[in-house]
N, C-alpha and C positions, 0 to 999 in steps of 0.2 A: 827574618827578612830575606827576600829573594833578590838576587842580583840580575842585572840585565846581561844578556849575551852580547857578543860583538855586534856592532851596528852594521846593518847591511845597506850600503849606499847604492843608489841608482846610478847606472852608467851615464856617461856624458851624452847629451843631445848632439845630433849632427845635423848640418844643413847642407843641402845640395840644390843646384839650380836644375829645373826641369823645363826644357823648351818644348812648347806645343805650337801647332799650326792653327790658323783660323778655322780650318775644317774640323780640327779636333775640338775647338771651342764650340763650334756649331753643333756637332753631333755627340760630344763627349767621347772619351776614349779610354782604353785600358793600355797602359804602357808598362814595359818592363825595364827596370834600371839595374845595373850591375854595381854592387858595392864591394869594396875591398875592406875586409875586417879580419884582423888577426892573421894576415897573410893568405886568406882565402877569399875567393870571389863568391858572392851570394847574389842571386837574382831575386829582385823584389818586384812584385806586381802592384801597380797603383791605378786606381780609377780616377780619371780626370773628369769632373762633372761638367755638363753642358754650361755654357755661359760664363766660365771662370774668367776672372779679370787678371790682367797683367799685374804681377807683384803679389798676388795672393799666395798664402802658404797652405800647403796640405800637410797634415800631421799623420805619421805612421807610428803608432804606439809600439814601443818595444823593438823598433828596428834601428835604433841608434847604437852607440858603443856599448859593449857588454860591461857589466859591473865587475870590478876587481875584487869585491868583497862578497860575491855570491848573491847580490841583490838583483833587482830587475834591470834589464838593458834600458838604455836611454831611448829617447824618441828620435825619429828621423823627420826633419822638416824639409819639405820640397818647396822651394820658392819658384813659382810659375813665371816663366818668361814667354810671352807670345811672340813668335817669330814674325818678322815683316813679311807681308804678302806682296807678290808682284803686281796684283791688280787692285786689290781693295785696301783701304785704310780704315782702321777701326776708330770710331768715335763713340764711346760708351757701348750701347747695344746696336748702334747704327753702323752701316758699312758705306763708305764713300768710294765711288768709282768715277774716274774722269773719262768723259767721252768727247773726243775731238770731232768737230763738224766743220765743213767748209763755210766760208762767209756767206755764200749764196743760200745755204740751208738755214743759217741763222736768220737771214732776212725773210725767206719765203716759208720757213717751216719744213719739217721733215718727219719721217718715222725712222727711229733707230732701233737696233736690236741690242738688248742688254742681257748678259748671262749672269745669273746669280751664283753665289758661292756653292750652292748645291746643284749647279748645272742646269737650272731651269732657264728657258729663254723667254724673254718678253719683248714685245714691240711697244715702244714708248713714243708717243707723239710729242714732238718738239714744236712749241707754238711759234708762229711767225713773229719775228722781232725779238727773239730770245737774246738775252744779254750774256756777255762773258761771265763765267762763274755762277750763273743761275743754277739752282738745284731742283731737279725733278724727283719726286718721291715714289718709290715702290713700297707700299705699306706692307709690313709684316714679313719681309724677306731678308731681314738683317740677322743679328745674333740673338740667341735667347738671353733673357735677363736672369737666368739661373736655371737649375735643373728642371723646374716645372713652370718657369715664367714665360710670359708672352715674348714674341720676337720683335726686335727693333725693325728699322726700315733700311732700305737701300736708297741712298741719295746719289743721283746721277748728276755729277757736276759738269756743266757744259764748258768746253774750251773751244772758242771760235778760232779757226785757223785762217789767218790772213796770209795770202800768198806772198812769198818773198820776191818773186819776179813774175812779170806778166808778159804775155805775147803782145805784139803791137795791137792786135785786134782787141784783146782783153783790156789793154790800156785805154783804147779809144772808148770802149763801153763804160769803163769806170769814169772817164772824163765826162761822158755824156750824162751819167748819173749825177755827177757833182754839180752840173748846171741846173738840175731840178732840186737842189738842196736836200739830198738824201742824207 
């Protein structure tokens, strides 16, 4: 009978957080991370797929801790964290952007300019009588639903600005409006 040689155990798996921007979610990205292993720094390249969700994990086989018994290295798991964006808020594959408009434009309607995450500019018609928190849709300009998936939408959330102070003339105009039950 033959005996078995010493068992070669796999090295430990390691987990790191990887922060990505919304732009990187839109286009996909290649990022380089620096790992400290056995007193040495090693740069590891990782492809971030389009449309990746916050909290997803990417696995890099063999990039974890080395084995102490001569076996294969463990795996490296990168937990994706999508950084907050100064303009857009992500809701699944849609992007929400708040657009502030004056009370007069909410009453009479207007055309506003909206810039997408990939820097395209659109002129969007705001209908007369639009209400606070109404959402106007730019179809197909949100985030991809995966590496080859369709894109979500941009939702333009309307915020009506009510003036905090009025000039005497503006106050008289508003008073005259209130007499016609607006």
